[in-house]
C-alpha positions, 0 to 999 in steps of 0.5 A, spaced: 526 492 528 525 500 526 521 504 522 525 508 516 523 512 510 525 507 504 530 511 499 532 508 492 537 504 496 532 499 498 529 498 491 532 491 490 529 489 497 522 493 495 523 489 488 524 482 491 518 483 496 513 486 490 515 480 485 514 475 490 507 477 491 507 478 484 508 470 483 505 467 489 499 471 491 493 475 489 495 482 493 497 484 486 493 483 479 499 482 475 503 476 472 510 477 471 516 479 475 517 487 474 524 489 472 530 492 476 529 498 471 521 499 473 524 501 480 527 508 477 520 510 475 517 508 481 521 512 486 520 518 481 513 518 482 514 517 489 518 523 490 514 527 485 508 526 488 511 527 496 508 520 497 512 516 502 515 509 502 515 507 509 519 501 511 520 496 517 527 493 517 532 489 522 538 490 525 542 488 519 538 493 515 534 487 512 527 490 509 521 486 513 515 490 510 513 497 507 507 501 504 506 507 500 500 510 497 499 515 491 493 518 487 487 514 488 484 517 481 488 523 477 482 528 476 483 534 481 477 533 485 480 527 488 486 530 490 485 528 498 484 521 496 489 516 496 490 509 495 495 505 499 499 498 499 502 494 504 507 488 503 510 484 508 516 479 506 514 472 506 518 470 512 514 476 517 507 475 515 503 474 521 507 477 526 504 484 526 508 488 521 503 490 517 499 493 522 505 497 524 506 499 517 498 501 516 498 506 522 504 509 520 501 510 513 495 513 516 499 518 521 503 520 515 496 521 510 493 526 516 500 529 517 500 530 509 492 533 510 489 527 506 481 526 507 480 519 505 485 512 504 482 507 500 484 499 500 483 495 494 484 488 497 483 481 493 476 478 496 480 472 498 485 476 502 481 475 509 488 477 514 488 483 509 481 485 510 481 484 518 487 488 518 483 494 515 477 493 519 482 493 525 485 500 523 477 502 522 477 502 515 469 500 513 467 496 507 465 500 501 463 495 496 466 489 492 467 489 484 466 482 482 471 478 478 475 484 475 481 480 475 484 473 473 489 470 476 491 463 478 486 460 473 480 464 477 476 470 476 478 475 482 473 480 486 476 486 489 474 489 495 474 496 497 475 499 504 476 506 506 478 510 512 475 517 513 481 522 516 479 528 520 483 532 515 484 537 511 483 543 517 481 547 511 480 543 504 479 547 498 478 546 490 485 546 486 
């Protein structure tokens, strides 16, 4: 297993992991699988924003897990804050891959001089909450019953990690 920067050549594998999460988990508050063409604009946004897409692949180049981040909010004063996501292929969950991806995202966020990483996690996803606690994230609050999926209203836990960067913050 090794770490890669996912390029567009991994779009199909990323989409398969996303679509499984949409259909079978509360990791994404979506109902319908994303179409293939959605990956074009997804990668465009990542490239334009300079946001990484970090993956773990096996020796056969199968994508086992990936993570990325993007803007938390679009207003300029939030430019040091990002919201991240980590997804692990259903056959490889519980093997520590999420922890590896999360640590790589944190390292990259520090390199890119971000200050705050936000996680928005379904309150029933105890494994993800524990993963983030282990990485140093702190609970910020819960927004109750903001999503409706699988016949239930879902609450969203917000967690954050403060980074020692940027070295010289300024308004843009």
